[in-house]
NUTIPA-172851 format. One record per residue (C-alpha): x, y, z; residue in three letters. Coordinates in steps of 0.5 Angstrom, whole numbers. Each point is the difference from the previous one (the first is absolute). Layout:
N
@east X&north Y&up Z&residu Ala
...
//
This chain:
79
@east -211&north 21&up 391&residu Met
@east -2&north -4&up 6&residu Ile
@east 4&north -6&up 2&residu Thr
@east -4&north -6&up 3&residu Thr
@east 3&north -6&up 3&residu Leu
@east -2&north -4&up -6&residu Ala
@east 4&north 4&up -4&residu Ser
@east 6&north 0&up 5&residu Lys
@east 0&north -8&up 0&residu Cys
@east -1&north 0&up -7&residu Thr
@east 6&north 4&up -1&residu Ala
@east 4&north -4&up 5&residu Ala
@east -2&north -6&up -3&residu Gly
@east 2&north 2&up -7&residu Ala
@east 7&north 2&up 3&residu Ala
@east 1&north -7&up 2&residu Gly
@east 0&north 3&up 7&residu Asp
@east -5&north -5&up 3&residu Ser
@east 3&north -6&up -2&residu Gly
@east 7&north 2&up 3&residu Ala
@east -4&north 1&up 7&residu Arg
@east -4&north -7&up -1&residu Arg
@east 7&north -3&up -1&residu Thr
@east 3&north 3&up 6&residu Ala
@east -6&north -2&up 4&residu Phe
@east -1&north -7&up -2&residu Ala
@east 8&north -2&up 0&residu Ala
@east 1&north 0&up 7&residu Pro
@east -6&north -5&up 0&residu Ile
@east 1&north -4&up -6&residu Ile
@east 7&north -1&up 0&residu Thr
@east 0&north -4&up 7&residu Pro
@east -6&north -4&up -2&residu Leu
@east 4&north -2&up -6&residu Val
@east 6&north -2&up 4&residu Asp
@east -4&north -4&up 5&residu Leu
@east -4&north -4&up -6&residu Phe
@east 6&north -1&up -3&residu Ser
@east 3&north -3&up 6&residu Thr
@east -6&north -5&up 1&residu Trp
@east 1&north -2&up -7&residu Phe
@east 7&north -2&up 1&residu Glu
@east -1&north -4&up 6&residu Arg
@east -5&north -4&up -3&residu Val
@east 4&north -1&up -6&residu Arg
@east 6&north -2&up 4&residu Glu
@east -4&north -5&up 5&residu Arg
@east -2&north -3&up -6&residu Arg
@east 7&north -1&up -3&residu Gln
@east 2&north -2&up 7&residu Leu
@east -5&north -6&up 0&residu His
@east 2&north -2&up -7&residu Thr
@east 7&north -2&up 3&residu Leu
@east 2&north -7&up 1&residu Asp
@east 3&north -3&up 6&residu Asp
@east 7&north 0&up -2&residu His
@east 0&north 8&up -2&residu Ile
@east -3&north 1&up 7&residu Leu
@east 5&north -4&up 3&residu Lys
@east 5&north 4&up -4&residu Asp
@east -3&north 7&up 3&residu Ile
@east -1&north -2&up 7&residu Gly
@east -7&north -1&up 0&residu Leu
@east -5&north -6&up 1&residu Thr
@east -6&north -2&up -3&residu Arg
@east -4&north 2&up 7&residu Ala
@east 4&north 7&up -1&residu Asp
@east -3&north 1&up -7&residu Val
@east -7&north -3&up 2&residu Glu
@east 0&north 5&up 6&residu Tyr
@east 2&north 6&up -5&residu Glu
@east -5&north -2&up -5&residu Val
@east -6&north 0&up 5&residu Gln
@east 1&north 7&up 1&residu Lys
@east -5&north 5&up -2&residu His
@east 3&north 5&up -5&residu Phe
@east 0&north 6&up 4&residu Trp
@east 4&north -4&up 6&residu Met
@east 8&north 1&up 0&residu Arg
//
């Protein structure tokens, strides 16, 4: 019997081997990107929440309205 590349690929795919390789290859790329996007979304959410606080609460936590405005004006990728 002659073994071809196509039959080897089909056999490997049927055994589930190629899926594991794709996952192992994609994980180092995907995981940091998901973490990065999560951080960005968290920053946006926190800055919006900070912006909704009234001056009395801001005074309690040691911030001024100017501090909040400065923070809210930052882009989502900025710390």
